[in-house]
C-alpha positions as CSV (number, residue, x, y, z in Angstrom):
1,X,143.6,93.0,-106.6
2,X,146.2,91.0,-104.7
3,X,148.8,93.0,-102.9
4,X,152.3,92.6,-104.3
5,X,153.7,91.6,-100.9
6,X,151.2,88.7,-100.6
7,X,152.0,87.7,-104.2
8,X,155.8,87.8,-103.5
9,X,155.6,85.5,-100.5
10,X,153.2,83.1,-102.3
11,X,155.8,82.9,-105.1
12,X,158.6,82.3,-102.5
13,X,156.6,79.6,-100.8
14,X,156.0,77.9,-104.2
15,X,159.8,78.0,-104.8
16,X,160.5,76.7,-101.3
17,X,162.8,79.4,-100.4
18,X,163.3,82.4,-98.2
19,X,163.1,86.0,-99.6
20,X,165.6,88.9,-99.4
21,X,164.3,92.2,-98.1
22,X,166.6,95.1,-98.6
23,X,166.3,98.4,-96.7
24,X,167.6,101.8,-97.9
25,X,166.9,105.3,-96.8
26,X,164.9,107.1,-99.6
27,X,166.8,110.1,-100.9
28,X,170.3,109.0,-99.7
29,X,172.5,110.4,-101.1
30,X,170.1,112.1,-103.4
31,X,166.4,111.5,-104.2
32,X,167.3,111.4,-107.9
33,X,169.2,108.1,-107.5
34,X,167.0,106.0,-105.1
35,X,164.8,104.5,-107.8
36,X,167.9,103.5,-109.8
37,X,169.3,101.7,-106.7
38,X,166.1,99.9,-106.1
39,X,166.0,98.6,-109.7
40,X,169.6,97.5,-109.5
41,X,169.0,95.6,-106.3
42,X,166.0,93.9,-107.8
43,X,168.2,92.7,-110.7
44,X,170.7,91.4,-108.1
45,X,168.1,89.1,-106.5
46,X,166.3,91.3,-103.9
47,X,162.7,90.3,-103.6
48,X,161.2,93.2,-101.6
49,X,162.4,96.7,-100.7
50,X,161.8,98.8,-97.6
51,X,162.1,102.5,-98.3
52,X,162.9,104.4,-95.2
53,X,161.4,107.9,-95.0
54,X,164.1,110.2,-93.7
55,X,163.3,111.6,-90.3
56,X,165.2,114.0,-88.0
57,X,164.8,111.9,-84.9
58,X,165.0,108.2,-85.8
59,X,165.1,106.7,-82.3
60,X,165.1,103.0,-83.4
61,X,168.0,103.4,-85.8
62,X,171.7,103.3,-85.2
63,X,174.4,105.7,-86.3
64,X,174.5,104.4,-89.9
65,X,170.8,104.9,-90.7
66,X,170.7,108.1,-88.7
67,X,173.4,109.6,-90.8
68,X,171.6,108.4,-94.0
69,X,168.4,110.2,-92.8
70,X,170.5,113.4,-92.3
71,X,172.0,113.1,-95.8
72,X,168.6,112.6,-97.4
73,X,167.1,115.5,-95.6
74,X,170.0,117.7,-96.5
75,X,169.5,116.6,-100.1
76,X,165.9,117.9,-100.0
77,X,164.0,114.6,-99.5
78,X,160.5,115.1,-98.2
79,X,157.6,112.8,-97.8
80,X,156.2,114.0,-101.1
81,X,159.5,113.4,-102.8
82,X,159.4,109.8,-101.4
83,X,156.0,109.4,-103.0
84,X,157.6,110.5,-106.3
85,X,160.4,107.9,-105.9
86,X,157.8,105.2,-105.5
87,X,156.1,106.3,-108.7
88,X,159.5,106.3,-110.4
89,X,160.1,102.7,-109.4
90,X,156.6,101.7,-110.5
91,X,157.3,103.0,-114.0
92,X,159.8,100.1,-114.4
93,X,159.1,97.5,-111.7
94,X,156.5,95.6,-109.7
95,X,158.8,94.8,-106.8
96,X,156.9,95.1,-103.5
97,X,157.7,98.3,-101.6
98,X,157.2,98.9,-97.9
99,X,157.5,102.4,-96.5
100,X,159.4,102.3,-93.3
101,X,158.9,105.3,-91.1
102,X,158.0,107.0,-87.8
103,X,154.5,108.4,-87.0
104,X,155.6,112.1,-87.0
105,X,156.3,112.5,-90.8
106,X,153.0,110.8,-91.6
107,X,151.0,112.9,-89.1
108,X,152.5,116.1,-90.4
109,X,151.6,115.1,-94.0
110,X,148.1,114.0,-92.9
111,X,147.5,110.5,-91.8
112,X,144.6,109.7,-94.2
113,X,146.2,111.6,-97.1
114,X,149.5,109.8,-96.6
115,X,147.8,106.4,-97.0
116,X,145.8,107.5,-100.0
117,X,148.9,109.1,-101.8
118,X,151.2,106.2,-100.9
119,X,148.8,103.6,-102.2
120,X,148.2,105.6,-105.4
121,X,151.9,106.0,-106.0
122,X,152.4,102.2,-105.8
123,X,153.5,101.4,-102.2
124,X,152.3,98.1,-100.9
125,X,152.9,98.2,-97.1
126,X,153.6,100.4,-94.2
127,X,155.8,99.9,-91.2
128,X,155.4,102.6,-88.5
129,X,158.1,101.9,-85.9
130,X,156.6,103.9,-83.1
131,X,152.9,103.1,-83.4
132,X,152.0,100.0,-81.4
133,X,148.7,98.4,-82.6
134,X,147.0,98.9,-79.2
135,X,147.8,102.6,-79.3
136,X,146.4,102.9,-82.9
137,X,143.1,101.4,-81.7
138,X,142.7,104.3,-79.2
139,X,142.4,106.8,-82.1
140,X,139.8,106.3,-84.8
141,X,142.0,107.9,-87.4
142,X,145.1,105.8,-86.7
143,X,143.2,102.6,-86.4
144,X,141.3,102.9,-89.7
145,X,141.7,100.3,-92.4
146,X,143.7,101.4,-95.4
147,X,145.0,99.8,-98.6
148,X,148.6,99.6,-97.4
149,X,149.3,96.3,-95.5
150,X,150.3,97.1,-91.9
151,X,153.7,95.4,-91.2
152,X,154.2,94.9,-87.5
153,X,157.3,94.5,-85.4
154,X,157.9,91.8,-82.7
155,X,161.0,92.1,-80.5
156,X,163.0,89.5,-78.5
157,X,161.4,90.9,-75.3
158,X,157.8,90.7,-76.6
159,X,155.8,88.3,-74.3
160,X,153.6,85.6,-76.0
161,X,150.3,87.3,-75.1
162,X,151.5,90.5,-76.8
163,X,152.8,88.6,-79.8
164,X,149.2,87.5,-80.3
165,X,147.9,91.1,-80.2
166,X,150.5,92.3,-82.6
167,X,150.0,89.3,-84.9
168,X,146.2,90.0,-85.2
169,X,147.0,93.6,-86.3
170,X,149.6,92.6,-88.9
171,X,149.3,92.2,-92.6
172,X,151.7,91.2,-95.3
173,X,154.4,89.8,-93.0
174,X,155.7,90.1,-89.4
175,X,159.1,91.7,-88.9
176,X,161.0,90.0,-86.1
177,X,163.7,92.3,-84.6
178,X,166.3,89.7,-83.8
179,X,168.0,91.6,-81.1
180,X,167.5,94.4,-78.6
181,X,168.7,97.9,-79.3
182,X,168.9,99.9,-82.5
183,X,169.7,99.0,-86.1
184,X,173.3,98.3,-87.0
185,X,175.6,95.6,-88.3
186,X,176.6,92.8,-85.9
187,X,179.5,90.3,-86.0
188,X,177.3,87.5,-84.6
189,X,173.6,86.5,-84.8
190,X,171.3,86.1,-81.9
191,X,171.2,82.5,-80.6
192,X,167.4,82.7,-80.1
193,X,166.2,83.4,-83.7
194,X,165.0,79.9,-84.3
195,X,163.1,79.5,-81.1
196,X,161.5,83.0,-81.4
197,X,160.4,82.5,-84.9
198,X,158.9,79.2,-83.9
199,X,157.0,81.0,-81.1
200,X,155.7,83.7,-83.5
201,X,154.4,81.0,-85.8
202,X,152.1,79.7,-83.1
203,X,150.3,83.1,-83.2
204,X,150.2,83.8,-86.9
205,X,150.3,82.2,-90.4
206,X,151.8,85.3,-91.9
207,X,155.4,85.1,-93.3
208,X,158.1,86.1,-90.8
209,X,161.0,88.3,-91.8
210,X,164.0,88.6,-89.6
211,X,166.3,91.6,-89.5
212,X,168.5,93.9,-87.4
213,X,172.2,93.2,-87.5
214,X,172.4,90.9,-90.5
215,X,175.2,92.0,-92.8
216,X,177.0,89.1,-94.5
217,X,176.0,86.3,-96.9
218,X,176.9,83.7,-94.2
219,X,174.6,85.4,-91.6
220,X,171.8,85.8,-94.2
221,X,172.0,82.1,-95.2
222,X,171.8,81.0,-91.5
223,X,168.7,83.2,-90.9
224,X,167.1,81.9,-94.2
225,X,167.0,78.4,-92.7
226,X,164.4,79.6,-90.1
227,X,162.6,82.7,-91.6
228,X,160.4,83.4,-94.6
229,X,162.6,86.4,-95.4
230,X,165.9,88.0,-94.4
231,X,166.2,91.8,-93.9
232,X,169.5,93.6,-94.6
233,X,169.6,97.3,-93.9
234,X,172.5,99.0,-92.3
235,X,175.1,97.1,-94.3
236,X,173.5,98.3,-97.5
237,X,173.1,101.9,-96.2
238,X,176.9,101.8,-95.3
239,X,177.8,100.9,-98.9
240,X,175.6,103.8,-100.2
241,X,177.5,106.1,-97.8
242,X,180.9,104.8,-99.0
243,X,180.1,105.0,-102.8
244,X,177.5,107.8,-102.8
245,X,179.6,110.4,-104.7
246,X,180.4,107.9,-107.5
247,X,178.4,107.7,-110.7
248,X,178.3,103.9,-110.4
249,X,176.5,103.9,-107.1
250,X,173.6,101.6,-108.0
251,X,175.9,99.0,-109.6
252,X,178.2,99.1,-106.4
253,X,175.2,98.4,-104.2
254,X,174.0,95.6,-106.5
255,X,177.5,94.0,-106.3
256,X,177.1,94.0,-102.5
257,X,173.5,92.6,-102.5
258,X,174.0,89.9,-105.2
259,X,176.1,87.4,-103.0
260,X,173.6,87.9,-100.1
261,X,170.7,87.0,-102.4
262,X,172.6,84.0,-103.6
263,X,173.4,82.9,-100.1
264,X,169.7,83.3,-99.0
265,X,168.7,81.0,-101.9
266,X,171.3,78.5,-101.1
267,X,170.5,78.5,-97.4
268,X,166.7,78.4,-97.7
269,X,164.5,75.5,-96.7
270,X,160.8,75.2,-97.1
271,X,159.0,76.6,-94.0
């Protein structure tokens, strides 16, 4: 059976356009509304969703997503509850889902069991921010093949020889972190996105998604000219924080993501 991520990018290639990947922290502001937000974003034009598993020490994340993790944990969100959220989405949608996390929550849950349960729930991919592929190979348990596609990160500072190593370990797509530092909205895009994406393409035929700092339709359209997908995270999480107490939260988030989705479609070119 083909993975939903692979099917999504095949469809996008057929349409000659870039995709829209939206990130949100699972369980923020409450685990009861996350599935509703995912479904609303899908209707607004989002092609793939990254669900962040809340963690008490998210070192790669800026203040916005750190605060979201805190709210989700305070609301009782656990790894097991995230699995339930995935199942809730799967009752109504086939949108590809990537679990975005650090190694600690997985290891506490049980590495093997996590993969089995996440795949059974309906997750499609896994991005572990603090597990480089060469480190995984040093531990038989961490390096074992599983059903979840292993999404890998490449940074602006990654040298070409290491890009090749990361690309060989990746599945689904490669996530290019467009700037140094932690997650968060930015007023300007990095000037090296086009050249870095071109370099990554020399090492892999996988789709390349670009994220970190993209927050407006204009920025998203610009990135869509060079990448197979555009990732927007902190800007969405900030809207959730602003509208969290309101009963119309999912619709408010969808109103924010809809113009970004439209801009990505308008700005895309065949890659």
